C-alpha distance (Angstrom), angle and dihedral (degrees) to the residues before:
residue distance angle dihedral
M1 . . .
R2 3.88 . .
E3 3.77 115.9 .
T4 3.87 99.3 -105.5
P5 3.86 116.7 171.0
F6 3.81 91.2 -97.1
V7 3.83 93.8 49.8
R8 3.85 88.9 51.3
Y9 3.90 88.0 49.8
W10 3.75 89.3 49.2
R11 3.74 96.3 48.9
T12 3.86 93.0 48.9
T13 3.82 94.6 44.7
R14 3.70 93.8 44.7
A15 3.81 89.9 55.3
E16 3.79 90.3 45.9
L17 3.81 91.5 52.0
D18 3.83 92.4 47.4
T19 3.77 89.7 55.4
A20 3.80 95.5 40.5
F21 3.84 92.5 52.8
L22 3.78 89.7 59.1
H23 3.88 83.2 64.2
W24 3.71 98.3 37.5
I25 3.89 103.7 44.8
P26 3.89 92.6 68.1
R27 3.85 88.5 51.4
F28 3.79 91.9 48.6
F29 3.75 94.4 44.9
P30 3.88 105.3 28.9
S31 3.76 96.7 152.1
L32 3.85 98.1 56.0
C33 3.78 120.0 103.3
E34 3.86 119.5 -126.9
T35 3.92 94.2 -89.4
Q36 3.79 94.1 47.4
A37 3.76 92.6 46.8
A38 3.85 88.5 48.9
A39 3.86 86.2 60.5
V40 3.81 90.5 56.9
H41 3.81 93.3 50.0
D42 3.77 88.3 47.4
A43 3.77 92.4 52.3
L44 3.84 89.1 51.5
A45 3.75 98.3 43.7
D46 3.82 127.0 114.4
G47 3.76 95.6 8.0
K48 3.75 122.4 143.8
R49 3.77 92.6 -126.7
L50 3.83 90.4 -142.1
R51 3.87 92.1 150.6
G52 3.74 94.9 44.2
C53 3.75 91.8 47.6
L54 3.78 89.5 47.9
L55 3.78 88.3 53.5
C56 3.73 90.9 53.2
L57 3.83 94.6 45.5
V58 3.84 91.8 53.9
S59 3.78 88.6 48.5
D60 3.87 90.5 48.6
A61 3.75 89.5 50.0
L62 3.80 91.4 55.4
G63 3.85 94.8 44.7
G64 3.76 95.9 -101.1
R65 3.84 127.2 163.2
R66 3.77 115.5 -111.8
E67 3.81 93.1 -136.2
A68 3.82 87.6 62.5
A69 3.85 92.7 49.6
L70 3.80 97.4 47.2
P71 3.81 100.6 74.6
R72 3.82 90.4 43.0
A73 3.79 89.4 52.8
L74 3.75 91.1 53.3
A75 3.83 88.0 50.0
V76 3.71 90.9 55.9
E77 3.68 92.7 44.7
C78 3.70 92.8 51.4
I79 3.77 89.4 51.5
Q80 3.86 90.4 51.3
A81 3.88 91.9 46.6
A82 3.81 92.9 47.7
S83 3.75 91.5 52.0
L84 3.73 91.8 53.3
I85 3.68 94.3 48.8
H86 3.85 87.3 55.1
D87 3.71 93.2 43.2
D88 3.85 94.0 51.5
F89 3.82 90.2 52.5
V90 3.79 94.9 47.4
D91 3.76 94.0 45.7
C92 3.89 94.8 41.8
D93 3.78 90.6 -122.3
T94 3.75 109.4 163.3
E95 3.78 100.3 -167.0
R96 3.78 135.0 50.6
R97 3.94 121.6 -176.2
E98 3.84 87.3 -11.5
R99 3.76 93.5 -56.9
P100 3.78 131.5 98.8
A101 3.83 113.2 -75.3
A102 3.87 112.0 -112.1
W103 3.76 94.2 -110.9
T104 3.85 90.1 56.1
K105 3.92 89.6 48.3
Y106 3.68 102.1 40.4
G107 3.77 105.0 19.6
P108 3.90 126.6 -100.1
R109 3.75 95.1 -87.7
K110 3.91 95.2 49.1
A111 3.88 90.8 43.5
V112 3.88 93.5 51.2
L113 3.85 88.6 48.1
L114 3.82 91.0 48.5
G115 3.73 90.6 53.8
D116 3.85 91.3 48.1
L117 3.75 91.0 49.2
M118 3.90 90.8 51.9
F119 3.82 91.5 48.6
A120 3.78 93.7 47.3
T121 3.88 95.3 45.1
A122 3.78 92.4 49.7
L123 3.79 89.4 53.3
Q124 3.82 90.6 45.4
R125 3.78 95.9 50.4
M126 3.88 94.2 44.3
T127 3.81 89.6 49.7
E128 3.77 88.1 52.5
N129 3.79 88.2 54.0
G130 3.76 94.5 53.9
R131 3.88 144.1 -54.2
A132 3.78 95.6 -92.6
G133 3.71 94.9 54.9
G134 3.88 93.7 42.1
L135 3.92 89.7 52.1
A136 3.85 92.4 46.6
V137 3.78 91.8 52.7
A138 3.78 94.4 42.6
E139 3.76 91.0 52.3
V140 3.78 94.7 48.3
I141 3.76 94.3 49.9
A142 3.72 88.9 51.7
T143 3.70 93.0 46.3
M144 3.84 95.6 51.1
A145 3.81 91.1 47.2
N146 3.85 85.6 53.0
G147 3.70 90.6 50.2
A148 3.94 93.5 50.4
W149 3.69 88.3 47.0
Q150 3.78 94.3 52.3
E151 3.76 99.3 41.3
P152 3.80 111.2 108.6
L153 3.89 107.3 -126.1
E154 3.74 102.2 168.6
P155 3.83 134.6 44.6
A156 3.83 89.6 -110.0
D157 3.88 89.6 55.6
V158 3.80 90.1 52.3
E159 3.78 93.9 48.6
R160 3.72 91.6 50.5
A161 3.80 94.1 45.1
L162 3.84 101.9 40.0
L163 3.72 107.7 22.8
A164 3.80 101.9 35.7
E165 3.89 93.0 41.9
P166 3.83 106.9 27.5
E167 3.77 95.4 170.0
R168 3.73 89.9 56.4
G169 3.80 93.7 40.0
Q170 3.92 89.7 58.4
G171 3.79 90.8 62.9
L172 3.98 95.9 36.8
Y173 3.80 95.6 96.4
P174 3.82 99.8 53.1
R175 3.78 89.2 42.6
I176 3.75 91.1 53.4
I177 3.84 96.7 49.8
H178 3.70 90.4 46.4
L179 3.97 93.9 50.1
K180 3.82 94.2 40.1
T181 3.75 104.6 42.0
G182 3.85 114.6 -7.2
A183 3.80 93.0 61.8
L184 3.78 95.4 57.5
F185 3.81 94.9 45.7
G186 3.77 88.2 49.1
T187 3.81 91.2 49.5
A188 3.84 91.4 48.4
A189 3.77 89.9 53.1
R190 3.81 93.8 46.5
L191 3.87 92.1 50.1
G192 3.86 87.5 51.3
A193 3.86 88.3 55.8
I194 3.88 89.9 44.2
S195 3.79 92.0 51.9
A196 3.79 91.3 51.5
G197 3.91 89.5 52.3
G198 3.72 90.1 -113.4
S199 3.89 124.0 174.4
Q200 3.73 120.7 -96.8
R201 3.82 86.5 -106.5
M202 3.71 91.4 57.6
A203 3.80 94.8 44.8
D204 3.80 88.2 53.4
L205 3.71 92.3 47.3
A206 3.73 91.6 48.5
H207 3.82 89.4 51.9
E208 3.82 92.3 50.6
F209 3.75 88.9 50.5
G210 3.81 92.0 51.0
V211 3.71 95.3 47.2
H212 3.74 94.3 51.0
L213 3.76 89.3 47.8
G214 3.82 93.2 46.0
E215 3.77 92.3 50.6
A216 3.80 92.1 52.0
Y217 3.74 88.9 48.8
Q218 3.79 91.5 55.2
I219 3.76 94.2 47.6
A220 3.82 90.3 50.4
D221 3.85 88.3 50.4
D222 3.79 88.8 49.6
L223 3.78 91.4 46.6
A224 3.79 92.7 52.6
D225 3.80 87.0 50.1
V226 3.89 90.5 52.4
D227 3.79 90.6 47.7
G228 3.72 93.4 50.3
R229 3.81 95.6 51.7
E230 3.82 124.6 103.7
S231 3.68 100.2 -130.6
S232 3.88 95.1 -137.6
A233 3.79 86.9 58.2
T234 3.75 101.1 39.5
E235 3.90 112.2 130.4
W236 3.64 105.2 -135.1
A237 3.85 91.5 -155.2
V238 3.82 86.9 68.7
L239 3.76 94.4 49.4
A240 3.73 102.7 33.4
P241 3.87 99.9 89.7
A242 3.88 89.8 52.0
I243 3.85 93.0 45.3
V244 3.85 94.3 49.5
H245 3.87 88.8 46.7
F246 3.71 102.1 44.6
C247 3.83 100.7 25.9
G248 3.80 105.1 25.6
E249 3.78 137.7 -106.0
S250 3.87 88.7 -88.8
E251 3.77 89.1 66.7
L252 3.73 93.0 57.2
A253 3.79 91.7 44.9
R254 3.72 89.6 51.4
A255 3.87 92.0 63.9
N256 3.79 88.9 65.2
L257 3.69 92.1 -146.6
P258 3.76 118.9 -166.7
K259 3.79 116.3 -114.2
G260 3.86 108.9 -87.2
S261 3.89 90.9 11.2
T262 3.80 115.4 154.8
A263 3.85 97.5 -171.8
A264 3.77 126.8 61.8
P265 3.79 121.6 -148.6
E266 3.82 115.4 -87.1
S267 3.94 90.7 -128.9
F268 3.86 91.3 54.7
L269 3.76 92.7 49.4
S270 3.78 96.0 46.4
E271 3.73 90.0 58.6
T272 3.77 99.0 36.3
L273 3.91 103.8 42.2
P274 3.75 96.5 63.3
V275 3.82 89.4 53.8
L276 3.84 89.9 45.6
R277 3.79 92.6 49.1
S278 3.84 94.1 49.8
R279 3.81 92.1 48.3
M280 3.68 94.6 46.5
R281 3.78 91.7 52.3
K282 3.74 90.7 51.2
A283 3.83 91.2 50.6
M284 3.76 91.5 47.7
H285 3.92 93.9 50.9
A286 3.80 89.6 45.2
R287 3.85 91.3 57.3
L288 3.80 92.1 44.5
G289 3.85 89.0 53.6
L290 3.86 88.9 51.2
A291 3.73 90.5 49.6
S292 3.85 92.4 51.7
E293 3.74 89.2 46.0
R294 3.71 91.8 58.1
A295 3.81 93.2 45.9
R296 3.91 87.8 55.5
Q297 3.86 87.0 66.6
F298 3.84 90.7 61.6
P299 3.88 116.5 97.5
D300 3.73 112.0 -77.5
S301 3.72 110.5 -101.7
P302 3.79 138.4 120.1
F303 3.82 91.5 -88.7
G304 3.72 90.4 45.2
R305 3.84 90.0 55.0
L306 3.68 91.0 44.2
L307 3.94 87.6 55.0
E308 3.79 89.3 53.0
T309 3.73 93.0 57.1
A310 3.86 96.0 38.9
P311 3.87 102.0 83.9
P312 3.94 100.1 74.9
E313 3.77 91.5 37.8
I314 3.84 92.7 51.8
V315 3.83 86.3 54.8
H316 3.80 93.2 43.4
L317 3.87 92.8 46.1
S318 3.75 94.2 59.5
L319 3.81 102.2 31.2
G320 3.74 108.5 26.1
E321 3.75 129.5 -117.3
L322 3.72 114.0 -39.8
P323 3.77 117.1 -149.7
């Protein structure tokens, strides 16, 4: 990726966060022995720190001090890492960032408890820093758990959520992307405003900015997943919420899928996926535009202008350029 001002900011801030976390992790987890602390370091290793960098950029845009942003950035990254530990176990994914997933390294029980510890510690430390930060972290942990619980993971889940309750099914996809991803990006941005001592209005504005960005990020991730699938092997349970939302319930019904089926007919996918891709891209760009519009309401400064250009670059940074 070309070295835009935001990419330079991200590279510098990511390196700063990696160094700062070496200092802050023992203060977050003072009672852990060396082996246990190493598991926390391992869970946080090799991440892109997008949410932590976003927190720092919002703080910078509001004139905040970096030393106030750093512990909050670690809390956000702990929440992200803990959610990935749980996701890998639930999804039976054996690798994370080209390394063994935590549940394969420590065993399922220890891995789940490690995720719980990181969630709870992030909440504890942010509560110690102030009521507003503690409430924001408590809310996002509950929200993400809600999203994980609601997400349809099996064909039977989709049949129940989409076919038995069509009105609820129409809104399932936007609800999932908000709960899974939008909420944590929004909380990262809110904590950036809180760390800078911003007003309630600025904290709310930052949260809206982050939510729109996070939802766009999740749509882009899902779109990359759609583009990377072989149509003959596509699992309809994965795509069904997006198909119903963007193409309509009738599209899914037209596929005439057998009950409990995991593969959609190739003829159905060849007609439906191009429409799905186009509408997902449109929805992604709409949310990126909303995020940039919120950023334009921040005080005018070099960091404020950087915040305005950040949304599409954050998506591209993680997922690559999308045509």
